[in-house]
MARBA-3410 file (N, C-alpha, C, O; in Angstrom, 1 decimal):
154
2.7,-28.6,-30.8,2.9,-28.0,-29.0,1.7,-28.4,-28.8,1.1,-28.0,-29.8 ~ 0.7,-28.9,-28.0,-0.7,-28.7,-27.6,-0.4,-27.8,-26.4,0.5,-27.8,-25.6 ~ -1.7,-27.1,-26.4,-2.3,-26.0,-25.7,-2.6,-26.7,-24.3,-3.3,-27.7,-24.3 ~ -2.0,-26.2,-23.1,-3.0,-26.6,-21.9,-2.7,-25.5,-20.9,-1.9,-24.7,-21.2 ~ -3.4,-25.4,-19.8,-3.5,-24.5,-18.6,-2.4,-24.5,-18.2,-2.1,-23.4,-17.7
-1.2,-25.7,-18.4,0.4,-25.8,-17.6,0.9,-24.3,-18.4,1.3,-23.2,-17.9 ~ 0.5,-24.8,-19.8,1.6,-23.9,-20.9,0.9,-22.4,-21.0,1.6,-21.5,-21.3 ~ -0.4,-22.3,-20.9,-0.5,-20.8,-20.7,-0.5,-19.9,-19.7,-0.4,-18.7,-19.9 ~ -0.5,-20.5,-18.5,0.2,-20.0,-17.3,1.6,-19.8,-17.4,2.2,-18.8,-16.8 ~ 2.4,-21.0,-18.2,3.9,-20.5,-18.5,4.1,-18.9,-18.9,4.6,-18.0,-18.3
3.2,-18.9,-20.3,3.6,-18.2,-21.2,3.0,-16.9,-20.3,3.7,-16.1,-20.9 ~ 2.3,-16.2,-19.5,1.9,-15.6,-18.9,2.9,-15.0,-17.9,3.1,-13.8,-17.8 ~ 3.7,-16.4,-17.0,4.4,-15.9,-16.6,5.8,-15.6,-17.1,6.7,-15.1,-16.4 ~ 5.9,-16.1,-18.2,6.9,-15.3,-18.8,6.9,-14.1,-19.2,7.9,-13.4,-19.1 ~ 5.8,-13.6,-19.9,5.5,-12.1,-20.3,5.7,-11.3,-19.2,6.4,-10.4,-19.4
5.2,-11.5,-18.0,5.1,-10.8,-16.7,6.5,-10.6,-16.1,6.9,-9.5,-15.8 ~ 7.7,-12.0,-16.0,8.7,-11.6,-15.9,9.7,-10.8,-16.5,10.5,-10.1,-15.9 ~ 9.4,-11.2,-17.9,10.4,-10.4,-19.0,9.7,-9.0,-18.9,10.6,-8.1,-19.2 ~ 8.2,-8.2,-18.7,8.8,-6.9,-18.5,8.9,-6.3,-17.1,8.9,-5.2,-16.8 ~ 8.9,-7.6,-16.0,9.6,-6.8,-14.6,11.2,-6.9,-14.7,12.0,-6.4,-14.0
11.3,-7.8,-15.6,13.3,-7.7,-15.6,13.3,-6.4,-16.4,14.1,-5.6,-16.0 ~ 12.6,-6.0,-17.3,12.8,-5.0,-18.5,12.8,-3.7,-17.5,13.6,-2.8,-17.6 ~ 11.7,-3.8,-16.7,11.4,-2.3,-16.1,12.6,-2.2,-14.8,12.9,-1.1,-14.5 ~ 13.1,-3.2,-14.2,13.8,-3.3,-13.1,15.1,-2.4,-13.6,16.0,-2.0,-12.8 ~ 15.2,-2.1,-14.8,16.5,-1.0,-15.7,15.9,0.6,-15.1,16.7,1.5,-14.8
14.5,0.7,-15.0,14.6,2.2,-14.4,14.6,2.1,-12.8,14.2,3.2,-12.2 ~ 14.8,1.4,-12.4,15.3,1.6,-11.1,16.7,2.6,-10.5,17.9,2.1,-10.6 ~ 16.4,4.0,-10.1,17.7,4.6,-10.1,18.5,3.9,-8.9,18.1,3.3,-7.9 ~ 19.8,4.3,-9.5,21.0,3.8,-8.9,21.9,5.0,-7.9,21.7,6.2,-8.2 ~ 22.5,4.8,-7.3,22.9,6.0,-6.9,24.5,6.4,-7.0,25.2,5.4,-7.3
25.1,7.3,-6.9,25.7,8.0,-7.5,27.6,6.5,-7.2,28.1,6.2,-6.2 ~ 28.0,6.1,-8.6,28.8,4.8,-7.9,28.1,3.7,-8.0,28.6,2.8,-8.7 ~ 27.1,3.5,-7.4,26.7,2.2,-7.7,26.4,1.3,-8.6,25.6,0.3,-8.5 ~ 26.9,1.6,-9.4,26.9,1.1,-10.8,27.9,-0.4,-10.8,27.6,-1.5,-11.3 ~ 29.4,-0.1,-10.1,30.3,-0.8,-9.8,30.2,-1.9,-8.5,31.0,-2.8,-8.4
29.3,-1.6,-7.8,28.6,-2.5,-6.5,28.5,-3.8,-6.8,27.3,-3.7,-7.1 ~ 28.7,-4.8,-6.9,28.1,-6.1,-6.1,27.0,-6.3,-6.0,26.6,-7.3,-6.6 ~ 26.2,-5.4,-5.5,24.7,-5.6,-5.4,24.1,-4.1,-4.8,24.2,-3.4,-3.8 ~ 23.1,-4.2,-6.3,22.6,-3.0,-6.4,21.1,-2.7,-6.0,20.7,-3.8,-5.4 ~ 20.1,-1.8,-6.1,18.7,-2.0,-5.9,18.4,-2.6,-7.1,17.4,-3.3,-7.0
18.9,-2.6,-8.2,18.4,-3.6,-9.4,18.8,-5.1,-9.2,18.3,-5.9,-9.9 ~ 19.6,-5.4,-8.2,20.1,-7.2,-8.5,18.9,-7.8,-8.3,18.4,-8.5,-9.2 ~ 18.4,-7.6,-7.1,17.3,-8.6,-6.5,15.9,-8.7,-8.0,15.6,-9.7,-8.7 ~ 15.7,-7.7,-8.0,14.6,-7.6,-8.9,15.1,-8.7,-10.6,14.5,-9.5,-11.2 ~ 16.8,-8.0,-10.6,17.1,-8.8,-11.9,16.9,-10.3,-12.1,16.3,-11.0,-12.9
17.7,-10.4,-10.8,17.6,-12.0,-10.5,16.2,-12.7,-10.3,16.0,-13.7,-10.9 ~ 15.0,-12.1,-9.4,13.5,-12.6,-9.8,13.3,-12.9,-11.2,13.0,-14.0,-11.5 ~ 13.5,-11.8,-12.0,12.9,-11.8,-12.9,13.5,-13.1,-14.1,12.9,-13.6,-15.0 ~ 14.9,-13.3,-13.6,15.8,-14.5,-14.6,14.9,-15.7,-14.1,14.4,-16.6,-14.8 ~ 14.8,-15.7,-13.0,14.4,-17.0,-12.3,12.7,-17.3,-12.6,12.3,-18.5,-12.4
11.9,-16.1,-13.0,10.8,-16.4,-13.3,10.6,-17.0,-15.0,9.8,-17.8,-15.5 ~ 12.0,-15.8,-15.7,11.8,-16.5,-16.7,12.3,-18.0,-17.2,11.9,-18.6,-18.2 ~ 13.3,-18.7,-16.3,13.6,-19.8,-16.2,12.6,-20.8,-16.2,12.4,-21.7,-17.0 ~ 11.8,-20.5,-14.8,10.7,-21.4,-14.8,9.8,-21.5,-15.5,9.2,-22.6,-15.8 ~ 9.3,-19.8,-16.0,8.1,-20.1,-17.0,9.0,-21.1,-18.3,8.4,-22.0,-18.7
9.9,-20.9,-18.6,10.6,-21.5,-19.9,10.5,-23.5,-19.5,9.9,-24.4,-20.2 ~ 11.0,-23.6,-18.5,10.6,-24.9,-18.3,9.4,-25.4,-18.3,9.1,-26.4,-18.9 ~ 8.5,-24.6,-17.6,6.9,-25.0,-17.7,6.2,-24.8,-19.1,5.2,-25.4,-19.4 ~ 6.7,-24.1,-20.1,6.5,-24.5,-21.4,6.7,-25.3,-22.4,6.0,-25.5,-23.4 ~ 7.9,-25.9,-21.8,8.6,-26.9,-22.3,8.3,-28.4,-21.9,8.3,-29.2,-22.8
7.8,-28.7,-20.4,7.4,-29.4,-20.0,5.4,-30.1,-19.5,4.8,-31.1,-19.2 ~ 5.2,-28.6,-19.6,3.7,-28.6,-19.2,2.8,-29.3,-19.7,2.7,-29.3,-20.9 ~ 2.0,-30.1,-19.0,0.8,-30.2,-19.6,0.8,-31.2,-21.0,-0.1,-31.0,-21.8 ~ 1.5,-31.9,-21.3,1.8,-33.2,-22.4,0.4,-33.6,-22.7,-0.1,-33.3,-23.7 ~ -0.3,-34.3,-21.8,-1.5,-35.0,-21.9,-2.9,-34.3,-21.7,-4.0,-34.8,-21.6
-2.6,-33.0,-21.6,-4.1,-32.3,-21.2,-4.0,-31.5,-21.9,-2.9,-30.8,-22.0 ~ -5.2,-31.1,-22.7,-5.8,-30.3,-23.6,-6.9,-29.1,-23.2,-8.1,-29.4,-22.9 ~ -6.5,-28.1,-23.4,-7.6,-27.6,-22.9,-7.8,-26.3,-23.9,-7.3,-26.2,-25.0 ~ -8.8,-25.0,-23.2,-8.9,-23.6,-24.2,-8.8,-22.5,-23.3,-8.5,-22.6,-22.1 ~ -9.1,-21.7,-23.7,-8.7,-20.5,-22.9,-9.7,-20.3,-22.3,-9.6,-20.2,-21.0
-11.2,-20.2,-22.8,-12.3,-20.0,-22.2,-12.5,-21.1,-21.1,-13.4,-20.9,-20.2 ~ -11.9,-21.9,-21.1,-12.4,-23.0,-20.1,-11.4,-22.7,-18.8,-11.7,-23.3,-17.8 ~ -10.5,-21.9,-18.6,-9.9,-21.6,-17.9,-10.6,-21.2,-16.5,-11.8,-21.1,-16.7 ~ -10.3,-20.9,-15.5,-10.7,-20.3,-14.4,-10.2,-18.8,-14.0,-9.5,-18.5,-13.0 ~ -10.7,-17.8,-14.7,-9.9,-16.2,-14.6,-10.5,-15.9,-13.4,-10.1,-14.7,-13.1
-11.2,-16.3,-12.5,-11.8,-15.2,-11.4,-10.9,-15.1,-10.3,-10.8,-14.1,-9.6 ~ -10.1,-16.3,-10.1,-9.0,-16.2,-8.7,-7.8,-15.4,-9.4,-7.0,-14.7,-8.7 ~ -7.6,-15.5,-10.7,-6.3,-15.0,-11.7,-6.7,-13.2,-11.5,-5.9,-12.3,-11.4 ~ -7.9,-13.2,-11.5,-8.3,-11.6,-11.9,-8.4,-10.9,-10.4,-8.0,-9.7,-10.3 ~ -9.1,-11.6,-9.2,-8.8,-11.2,-7.7,-7.4,-10.9,-7.5,-7.1,-9.8,-7.1
-6.4,-11.9,-7.9,-5.4,-11.7,-7.4,-4.4,-10.7,-7.8,-3.5,-10.1,-7.1 ~ -4.6,-10.6,-9.1,-3.7,-9.1,-10.0,-4.7,-8.1,-9.2,-4.1,-7.1,-8.8 ~ -6.0,-8.1,-8.9,-6.3,-6.6,-7.9,-5.6,-6.6,-6.7,-5.0,-5.6,-6.4 ~ -5.6,-7.6,-6.1,-5.1,-7.5,-4.9,-3.6,-7.3,-5.2,-3.2,-6.8,-4.2 ~ -2.5,-7.6,-6.2,-1.4,-7.0,-6.0,-1.3,-5.3,-6.7,-0.4,-4.5,-6.5
-2.4,-5.0,-7.3,-2.7,-3.8,-8.1,-2.7,-2.6,-6.4,-2.2,-1.5,-6.2 ~ -3.6,-3.5,-5.2,-4.1,-2.5,-4.2,-2.8,-2.5,-3.5,-2.4,-1.4,-3.0 ~ -2.0,-3.9,-3.3,-0.6,-4.0,-2.6,0.1,-2.7,-3.1,0.5,-1.9,-2.4 ~ 0.3,-2.6,-4.5,1.2,-1.9,-4.9,0.5,-0.1,-4.4,1.3,0.6,-4.0 ~ -0.7,0.2,-4.4,-0.6,1.8,-4.0,-0.9,1.4,-2.1,-0.9,2.4,-1.4
-1.0,0.3,-1.6,-1.1,0.6,-0.2,0.1,0.4,-0.1,0.1,1.3,0.8 ~ 1.7,0.0,-0.1,2.7,-0.3,0.2,3.3,1.1,1.0,3.8,1.2,2.1 ~ 2.9,2.2,0.2,3.8,3.2,0.4,2.9,4.0,2.0,3.5,4.6,2.8 ~ 1.8,3.8,2.1,1.0,4.3,3.1,0.7,3.4,4.3,0.4,3.8,5.5 ~ 0.9,1.9,3.7,1.0,1.1,5.7,2.1,0.8,5.7,2.4,0.6,6.8
3.3,0.7,4.8,4.7,0.5,5.1,4.4,-1.3,4.6,3.4,-2.1,4.8 ~ 6.1,-1.4,4.0,6.1,-2.7,3.8,5.5,-4.0,4.5,4.9,-4.9,3.9 ~ 5.8,-4.1,6.0,5.6,-5.1,6.8,3.9,-5.4,6.9,3.4,-6.5,6.5 ~ 3.4,-4.4,7.3,1.8,-4.6,7.3,1.3,-4.6,5.7,0.2,-5.2,5.4 ~ 1.8,-4.0,4.9,0.9,-4.1,3.9,1.1,-5.9,3.1,0.3,-6.5,2.5
2.7,-6.2,3.3,2.4,-7.4,2.9,2.2,-8.5,3.6,2.7,-9.6,3.1 ~ 1.5,-8.5,4.8,0.6,-9.4,5.6,-0.7,-9.2,4.9,-1.2,-9.8,4.0 ~ -1.0,-8.3,5.4,-2.4,-8.3,4.7,-2.6,-8.5,3.2,-3.8,-8.6,2.9 ~ -1.7,-8.5,2.3,-1.6,-8.8,0.8,-1.5,-10.4,1.1,-2.5,-11.0,0.6 ~ -0.7,-11.2,1.5,-0.4,-12.8,1.7,-1.6,-13.3,2.3,-2.1,-14.4,2.0
-2.1,-12.4,3.2,-3.4,-12.9,3.8,-4.8,-13.1,2.8,-5.2,-14.2,2.3 ~ -5.2,-12.1,2.5,-5.8,-11.8,1.4,-5.5,-12.8,0.0,-6.6,-12.8,-0.7 ~ -4.8,-13.3,-0.4,-4.1,-14.1,-1.5,-4.1,-15.5,-1.0,-4.0,-16.6,-1.7 ~ -4.3,-15.4,0.1,-4.2,-16.6,0.9,-5.9,-17.3,0.6,-6.2,-18.4,0.1 ~ -6.5,-16.6,1.0,-7.9,-16.7,0.8,-8.5,-16.5,-0.7,-9.3,-17.4,-1.0
-8.3,-15.8,-1.4,-8.6,-15.8,-2.6,-8.1,-17.6,-3.4,-8.8,-18.3,-4.2 ~ -7.0,-18.0,-2.9,-6.8,-19.7,-3.3,-7.4,-20.4,-2.7,-7.1,-21.6,-2.8 ~ -8.3,-20.0,-1.7,-9.2,-20.9,-1.2,-8.6,-21.7,0.3,-9.0,-22.9,0.5 ~ -7.8,-21.1,1.0,-7.3,-21.3,2.0,-8.0,-21.2,3.4,-7.6,-20.2,4.0 ~ -8.8,-21.8,4.1,-9.9,-22.0,4.8,-9.6,-21.6,6.8,-10.3,-21.2,7.7
-7.8,-22.0,6.8,-7.9,-22.1,8.2,-7.1,-20.5,8.5,-6.0,-20.1,8.2 ~ -7.9,-19.9,8.9,-7.7,-18.1,8.9,-6.5,-17.7,9.8,-5.7,-16.8,9.5 ~ -6.4,-18.8,11.0,-5.0,-18.3,11.6,-4.1,-18.8,11.3,-3.1,-18.3,11.8 ~ -3.7,-20.3,10.4,-2.5,-21.0,9.6,-2.2,-19.5,8.2,-1.2,-19.4,7.6 ~ -3.0,-18.8,8.1,-2.8,-18.3,6.7,-2.0,-17.1,7.7,-0.8,-17.0,7.7
-2.8,-16.3,8.6,-2.4,-15.4,9.5,-0.8,-15.5,9.6,0.0,-14.6,9.3 ~ -0.7,-16.7,10.2,0.7,-17.0,10.7,1.8,-16.9,9.9,2.9,-16.4,10.2 ~ 1.3,-17.6,8.4,2.5,-17.9,7.5,2.6,-16.3,7.1,3.7,-15.7,7.3 ~ 2.0,-15.8,6.6,1.7,-14.5,6.5,2.7,-13.4,7.3,3.4,-12.5,6.7 ~ 2.7,-13.6,8.2,3.4,-12.9,9.6,4.8,-13.4,9.6,5.9,-12.9,9.2
4.5,-14.5,10.1,6.5,-15.1,9.8,7.3,-15.2,8.7,8.5,-15.2,8.8 ~ 6.6,-15.1,7.3,7.2,-15.1,6.2,7.7,-13.5,5.9,8.7,-13.1,5.5 ~ 6.7,-12.8,6.3,6.6,-10.8,6.2,7.5,-10.9,7.2,8.2,-10.1,6.6 ~ 8.1,-11.1,8.1,9.0,-10.6,9.4,10.5,-11.5,8.9,11.5,-11.1,9.3 ~ 10.4,-12.4,8.0,11.8,-13.0,7.7,12.2,-12.4,7.2,13.3,-11.9,7.7
11.5,-11.9,5.6,11.9,-11.5,4.4,12.5,-10.3,5.3,13.7,-10.4,5.6 ~ 11.7,-9.2,5.7,12.1,-7.8,6.2,13.0,-8.3,7.1,13.7,-7.3,7.2 ~ 13.4,-8.9,7.6,15.0,-9.2,8.6,15.7,-9.3,7.7,16.8,-8.7,8.0 ~ 15.7,-10.0,6.4,16.8,-10.7,5.5,17.1,-9.1,4.9,18.1,-8.4,4.9 ~ 15.9,-8.9,4.5,16.0,-7.3,3.6,17.2,-6.3,4.6,18.3,-5.9,4.2
16.6,-6.1,5.5,16.9,-4.7,6.4,18.3,-5.1,7.4,18.9,-4.1,7.9 ~ 18.6,-6.1,7.6,19.1,-6.4,8.4,20.5,-7.1,8.0,21.6,-6.8,8.4 ~ 20.1,-8.1,7.3,21.3,-8.4,6.4,21.9,-7.8,5.4,23.0,-7.4,5.4 ~ 21.1,-7.7,4.4,21.3,-6.8,3.4,21.4,-5.5,3.6,22.0,-4.8,2.8 ~ 20.9,-4.8,4.7,21.2,-3.6,4.8,20.2,-2.7,3.5,20.9,-2.1,2.7
19.1,-2.6,3.4,18.5,-2.4,2.5,17.2,-1.6,3.3,16.5,-2.1,4.1 ~ 17.2,-0.4,3.0,16.0,0.4,3.7,14.4,0.3,3.1,14.0,0.7,2.0 ~ 14.0,-0.1,3.8,12.8,-0.8,3.7,11.3,1.0,4.2,11.2,1.1,5.4 ~ 10.9,1.5,3.7,10.1,2.8,4.0,9.1,2.2,5.3,8.4,1.2,5.0 ~ 9.1,2.5,6.2,8.0,1.9,6.9,6.4,2.6,7.0,5.6,2.3,7.8
6.3,3.6,5.9,5.1,3.9,5.5,4.5,5.1,6.1,4.9,5.4,7.3 ~ 3.6,5.7,5.5,3.1,7.0,5.9,2.2,6.7,7.4,2.3,7.4,8.3 ~ 1.4,5.6,7.4,1.1,5.6,8.6,1.6,5.4,10.0,1.0,5.4,11.1 ~ 2.9,5.0,9.6,3.9,4.5,11.1,4.7,6.5,11.2,4.8,7.0,12.3 ~ 5.0,7.3,9.9,5.1,8.4,10.7,3.9,9.2,11.0,4.0,10.0,11.9
2.9,9.0,10.4,1.6,10.0,11.3,1.4,9.5,12.9,1.5,10.3,13.7 ~ 1.1,8.1,13.2,1.5,7.3,14.7,2.6,8.4,15.2,2.1,9.3,15.9 ~ 3.8,8.4,14.9,5.3,8.5,15.4,5.1,10.4,15.4,6.1,11.2,15.6 ~ 4.2,10.7,15.3,4.7,12.4,14.8,4.6,13.3,15.6,5.0,14.4,15.3
END
């Protein structure tokens, strides 16, 4: 098998998805929730399975005509995105899901080279609000509004 940047990315994504799926079993369940069709573990486990499936497809089909080495890959944007994800994980409890996700998406778009700031902000706001509405209104999942919200409403 030839090594390509698509296959390296697929392998990294496979490892991340596998770890994500493994640690999804650490999410606590309410008493009796283990018999429910939808639990707090369901969505993370589904996302992990989708990530594993996509990465396996990428490993099988990715980059048959293109060879590269690890040192020729562009690591700076990947490192910046990892730092942004780490910061998001730290800030989501303080800022709340909506504000932290909007900021994370705008910063991620900027890291990936998006130059239209208004378009990036619009996409981030619309995506976050639709996803928030799906989780809270349709699936009835409680999302903590964040310490900042409680501080302003005190």
